[in-house]
C-alpha positions in Angstrom: 28.7 -2.9 -55.7 25.5 -1.0 -56.0 26.7 0.3 -59.4 27.3 -3.3 -60.6 23.7 -3.8 -61.8 22.3 -7.2 -62.6 22.1 -8.4 -66.2 24.1 -9.6 -69.2 27.5 -8.0 -69.9 30.0 -8.4 -72.8 33.7 -8.2 -72.3 35.3 -5.0 -73.7 38.3 -6.3 -75.5 39.8 -2.8 -75.9 39.9 -2.4 -72.2 40.9 -5.9 -71.1 44.1 -7.9 -71.0 45.3 -11.4 -70.1 48.8 -11.7 -68.9 50.9 -14.8 -68.3 53.9 -14.5 -65.9 56.3 -17.3 -66.6 59.5 -18.1 -64.6 62.6 -17.2 -66.7 65.0 -19.9 -65.6 64.3 -19.0 -61.9 65.9 -15.5 -62.2 62.9 -13.3 -63.2 59.4 -13.5 -64.7 58.7 -13.1 -68.4 55.4 -11.4 -69.0 53.3 -12.3 -72.1 50.1 -10.6 -73.1 47.2 -12.0 -75.0 45.6 -9.1 -77.0 42.4 -10.7 -78.4 39.9 -11.8 -75.7 36.1 -12.0 -75.7 33.5 -13.1 -73.3 30.2 -12.8 -71.5 29.2 -12.2 -67.9 25.8 -12.8 -66.5 25.9 -10.8 -63.2 23.4 -11.2 -60.4 24.5 -9.1 -57.3 21.4 -10.3 -55.3 22.5 -13.9 -55.8 26.2 -13.9 -56.8 26.3 -17.7 -56.9 23.9 -17.6 -59.9 26.3 -15.5 -61.9 28.1 -17.0 -65.0 31.2 -16.2 -67.0 32.6 -17.4 -70.2 35.9 -16.1 -71.7 37.8 -17.0 -74.9 41.4 -16.0 -75.8 43.0 -16.2 -79.3 46.3 -17.9 -78.7 48.0 -16.4 -81.8 47.4 -12.9 -80.2 50.3 -13.5 -77.7 52.9 -10.7 -77.5 56.3 -10.6 -76.1 59.0 -8.0 -75.5 61.6 -10.5 -76.9 61.9 -9.9 -80.7 60.2 -12.6 -82.8 59.5 -14.7 -79.7 55.7 -14.3 -79.8 55.3 -16.2 -83.0 57.5 -19.0 -81.6 55.4 -19.2 -78.5 52.2 -19.4 -80.6 53.8 -22.0 -82.8 53.9 -25.8 -82.7 56.8 -26.0 -80.2 54.9 -24.2 -77.4 51.2 -23.3 -77.4 50.4 -24.8 -80.8 47.9 -22.1 -81.9 47.5 -23.7 -85.4 46.0 -26.9 -83.7 44.5 -25.2 -80.6 43.6 -21.6 -81.7 41.7 -20.7 -78.5 41.8 -21.1 -74.8 38.6 -20.8 -72.9 37.4 -20.4 -69.3 33.8 -21.3 -68.3 32.7 -20.7 -64.7 31.2 -23.3 -62.5 30.8 -21.3 -59.3 31.0 -17.7 -58.0 31.9 -17.4 -54.3 31.7 -13.9 -52.8 34.0 -13.2 -49.9 33.0 -9.6 -49.2 31.7 -6.5 -51.1 34.6 -6.3 -53.5 36.2 -9.7 -53.7 35.6 -13.4 -54.1 36.5 -16.5 -56.1 35.4 -17.8 -59.5 35.8 -21.5 -60.1 35.7 -23.0 -63.5 37.1 -25.1 -66.3 40.1 -23.9 -68.2 40.7 -25.4 -71.7 44.3 -24.9 -73.0 46.0 -26.9 -75.8 43.0 -29.3 -75.9 43.3 -30.1 -72.2 40.7 -29.2 -69.5 41.5 -28.6 -65.9 39.7 -26.9 -62.9 41.0 -23.4 -62.0 40.0 -20.9 -59.3 40.5 -17.2 -59.9 40.8 -14.8 -57.0 38.7 -11.8 -58.2 38.7 -8.2 -57.0 36.3 -5.5 -58.2 38.2 -2.6 -59.5 35.1 -0.4 -60.2 31.6 -0.3 -61.4 29.3 2.5 -62.8 28.3 4.1 -66.0 30.6 4.2 -69.0 30.9 7.0 -71.5 27.9 5.6 -73.3 25.8 5.7 -70.1 25.5 1.9 -69.9 26.7 0.1 -66.8 30.3 -1.3 -66.7 32.1 -3.6 -64.3 35.9 -3.8 -64.0 37.7 -6.6 -62.3 41.2 -8.0 -61.7 41.5 -11.8 -61.4 44.5 -14.0 -60.6 45.3 -17.7 -60.6 48.3 -20.1 -61.0 48.2 -23.0 -63.4 50.4 -26.1 -63.5 51.9 -26.3 -67.1 51.9 -30.1 -66.9 48.1 -30.1 -66.6 47.9 -28.7 -70.1 50.7 -30.7 -71.8 53.2 -27.9 -72.0 56.8 -28.7 -72.7 58.9 -29.9 -69.7 60.9 -26.6 -69.7 57.8 -25.0 -68.1 58.3 -26.7 -64.7 57.2 -23.8 -62.5 53.6 -22.7 -62.1 52.4 -20.0 -64.4 50.6 -17.0 -63.1 47.6 -15.8 -65.1 46.5 -12.2 -64.4 43.3 -10.9 -66.0 42.2 -7.3 -66.1 38.8 -7.1 -67.6 36.1 -4.6 -68.2 32.5 -5.7 -69.0 29.9 -3.4 -70.6 26.2 -4.1 -69.9 24.3 -5.1 -73.0 21.5 -2.6 -73.6 
């Protein structure tokens, strides 16, 4: 963690992804990716609890391997991107477990509903990027209850959210 220097960071959208793993009628998981994500991290390795995170996802940026299904998912029937174009996560607490892992608690807003969520976070790496500025890379994982966000009844099983994110230090 010595290379994860303190300060303000911005999410590198070109090197980050948010995935949703949704049960497909109990036989497998369908994986959906959100391609447009932005955010900020204020990192304080000397006092991790004082760190802060805010992330925003454009719902219409969802992709699917199933032909023409992404636009249906973003539409009125499912995620309703025209009415709720963004989903956000704002941290309320950072809890470090060891040198490379911990939990980040916060409020997730999706489809106009807000619910508390806790992500299990693992440091992937930290150091200098190609531009010489510090970078931090993490993987984070949580499960949400679709009913907490008003999703259609067909989403009965919890949905896994997996975040792979790289943050670049603001000069």
